[in-house]
N, C-alpha and C positions, 0 to 999 in steps of 0.2 A: 591250823589245827586239822588231827585226822579224826572223824568224828564216827571210826571206828564203835561199837558197841565197848569193846574190851579198854580202853583209852578214855571214855568221857567223862569228865569232871564232874565231882559236884556242884547241884547248881540249888538256888534258894530266890524262891518268887518269894517278894514281900508287897503286903500290900495293906493300906491303911484303910481302915470303915469306919465311920463314924453319919448314922444314920441312912444305913445305904439298903433299906427293906424292900425298896424298889427295884433293886439295880446289882447284888449282890448275889441272886442265884445264876441268873444269867454269867454274870463273870465267870464264879467258880465251872459251869457247866462247861464253857471256854477253855478254861484251866486244864480241865479232864482230860480236854481235847487234845492236847499238845505232846507233839511227838517226841517223848522223850520217856528212859527209862524209869519207872516210879520210884525203883530201888536206888535211883542216882539225883533222884528231885526233892525238897522242900519245900511246902509253900507255907509260910509265916502270917497268918492275919491280925493286926493287932485292931481292935477293937476300942476305939478310941470314946468311952463312954456312952454310948448309943443311948436313946430315951426312948425309940423307936423299938421292935422284935430283932432286930438285924444278929443280934447276939443270938438268937432262940434258932433261928434260920442256920445261920452259919454250923452250930453246935448239930442241926437235925442232918447236914447235909456232908459232915466231916466225920459224920459217927462212927464209920466202920470203913475211914480211910486214915491210917496211919502214918501216912507222909506229910498229912498237913497238923499245925499247931495253931491253934487259938488262942493270942495274947492279952489278958486285959489291959489297957493303958491306964491307970490310975493316978498317976501325976506327973508333973512335968518337973524334967532332970535339963541342970544346967539351965543354957540361955533359951533351949528347944520351947516352939509350942506347938500345939496342934498337929499337924500334918508331921513337921519337922519329927515333932515329939515321939510320934509313932516311929519314923523311920529310924532313930537314934537308938530307940529300945530292939526293935526288929534284927538292926545290925550288930547289935549288942550279944542276940541272940542265935543268929543264923549262924551254918555250919557249910554254906556253899564258896567256893573258890570263886564262882562268879555271880553275882548277883544281881537278877531282874526287876524291876519295880514296873506298876503299872497301878491303878485305880480301882475301886470298886464298883464303876461305874465302866471300862473297858470292858470290849468283848478283844481279845485277841487270837490271833491264827495258830492252826496247828504247826505250822512252821516257825513260830515265832523266835525260841531259842535257837535251834539247829540253822536258823539262817543269822544270826547276828553272833555267835559262839566264834565262829572263827576267825574274827578280828581278833580276838583276844591271841591268839597265836604268837602275835607281836606282845611281848611282853612292857612295850612302851604304851602300851593302849590300857589307857584307864577306863574309856566311858565312852561307852557307844550307844546311839539312839536311833530308832526310828521313827516314823511319819505316824504323825495320828489325827483321823478326821473325824468330824460327826456323821454320824447316821440318822441325819433329820427325815422325819417324817411329812411332817407339815410345809407349807413354805418355808415361813418363821424358822425350822431345822433344815430345811434347805437351804437357805441362805445364808447359815451358820458355817454348815459344813463346806460351799462355795468358800466362803471367808478363811475358815482354817486350810484350806486347800492351797488356797491364793497366798500368804501368809507361810505357808511352808514351800511355797514354790520360792519366794523371794527369798527366804534364809537359805534354802538349799543352794539357791543362784548364789548366794554373796561370799555363803562356805568356799565355794569353789573360785575364788578370787580371793579367799585367803581371811576373810571376815567372819569367823566360826561367832556364836554367839551366846547359846546355852545349849543345854540338853532338852528333850521331851518327858517332862516329870511321870508321864501314863505308859511311856515307852521306852525304858531304856535299863542299859545292864552297865551293871560296875565293876571292875575287878577289885576282890576280897583285899586282895594287898597294896592297893591305891587309896580305898578308902580310910585303912588303916593310919594309910603314911599322911593322911589330913588329922586335923583336932577330931573329925569327927562332928554331927550334929549337936551333941552336948554342948561344944564348945562354940559352935560358928556364931557369928553374929544372926540373930532371931532374922529373918524375913518371910515376907508370905508367899514367896515362889521360891521354894526350899531346893528346885532342881537346879535354879541357876544360880543358887549358895554351894553346892557339890557341886557344880561343873567349874566353877571357877577357883575351887579349893583342890580340885585333883587337877586340874592344868597347871595353876601356880607351883604345882609340888613337880611339873615337868613333863606329864604325862600327855600322852596325846589324844585327841578327841576328836571319833569318827561319827556321821551323821549322814543315813543311808535312807532310801527312797525306791521301797522295792515294795511289789503287794506281796512279797513273803512275810515281810514283817509289817505291815500296814492292819493297824490298830484302830477299832471305830470306841466313839464316844458318844455317851447320850448327851442331846442336844439341851439346851437350856429351853425350859419350857414356858417360861413368862420373862415379859422385858426387865421388870426387879432383879432376877438373879442375872442375868445377864449383863445389866450393868453395872452389880457388882463382881460380876466374873471379869471384866474388862477394865476394873478400875483396880484390882487386884492386882492384873497384870502390870498395869502402868505404874502403880506402885513398887512392883517391884524391876519394873524398867530404873529405876534409880540404881541399880546396880550396873546396869551396864557399864563398860567403859565409855570413854570419848567419843571414838570413831561412830558408836553404833548409838549414841544421845545423839550425835549431831544429824546421820541417815535417818530416825524417827521425826527427829525437829524440820528437816525438810519436807517428810513426807506429811507431816500435820499442816505444814503451808498452802500445799494444792490447794485446794478449795479455797482459801483466804485470797489467795494471787488471783484467780480466777475472775470474783467478785470484784478485786481491784482494776483488774484487766478489761471490765465490762465495761468500764467508763471510759475506754478507749478505745477500742476495737471487738466490738461483738464477734464479728465474723473470726478475727485471732483467738478468741475465746473456745467457740466450739470447734474449732480445730483441734487444738490443745487438749479438748475435753474428750472428741471422738478419738483422739490416736490413743489419750490413755487406755479407755471404755478398749479399743482394738487389741492394744498390747496385753492387757490384764486379760483379757478373754481366750485371746490365744495362748496367753502362760497354764489358764485353768484349764483348759484343752488338751495342752502338750502333758503337763503332769498329771492329768487325768487319765493320757493315755498310758504312761508311766506306770502309774499305780492301778491298772485296769481297772477304772473308777469313772464311769461311764454321767454325763449330764445331760440331760435337754438343755435346749438353746434359749427357750423359753427363760429359765433361771436364770440364767447368764445375762441376759437382756435385763432381767428383774433386779440382781446383784449391784447396778451402778448406785440403783436409787436408795436399797438397802443402803449401800457403802455410805449414800450422801446423807442420810437422814441418821444411822448408827453413830456415826463419824460426830455430827455435830452432839447429840445429845450424849454419846459417852465424855467429851470434852467438859460439856458442864455438868455431866453427875460428876467427874473427876474434879471441879473443880469447888464442887459444894463441899463445904467443911462438914461433913458427914462422917462417920468411920464406916469403913467397906465391911459388910456382911458375908462369912462363909460358913457350911456347914452351921451353922445356928449360934454363930460365933462374931464377936463383931471386932477387928484392927484397927 
């Protein structure tokens, strides 16, 4: 796609916001810096019945900006709930040929749109996804950042051998034509991982999906500030993973067996356990370093050392929390 000023397409950016008073202004300030003509850009924000002052903050910020629209989401429609419901309403109202989606706690790059847009020159492309990592401030946040980076690297590697899984819901763009060819969020079977649902619907219609890993479309997310919200976030992901195909379910199952197998093997050969464990630590550290360099995002080696211990503890606690028969809580809603 030729990105000359004269033939740039109309673009829509969709943001679902619920109780985001701590994040929404940072998000919108980053949106303001995007390198794209404002007369070919619309930003639709869906206020999802926020109970804090999210709505007032948005109204004040966009008061003198006519390319923003704040839409009050007051009811569920069809099968949709929560973020899927918000996006369904926003898709119905947006005018863009290409629709970009991000979250209210995300910071985007100024180059975000122009780095992704050319891939839609191929009309068979329906969805393009960038990479998002956590911008962690303290040790817990740094561990989450490496965690996101590590699994982004794994997903990217599997994608290169033909095993695509999903799009990144806070860093993706969709052809409006591709979305219209699907049943749409109001008719999709509800899932707490709405990005996976949309990815499957678009690719099932024969459209291609592209995953990118570039500093130009690298978005930053806020870290979970406490372990309770962290566990609910991971439980949501695991619930959503039920929608993955058999190959991906097998891969995730094999990953989950790593530490139990090490414990089992320790009864027979502690030396081999240490060797296998060290190989895993080295390989995952190399992957994180390679991906960090690719994204121009540096990490202190101290955090890489700490990451393995974080991984062991978090894997155990997430597994237990997932199996506990309590509802997952997200954005003050339970599912």
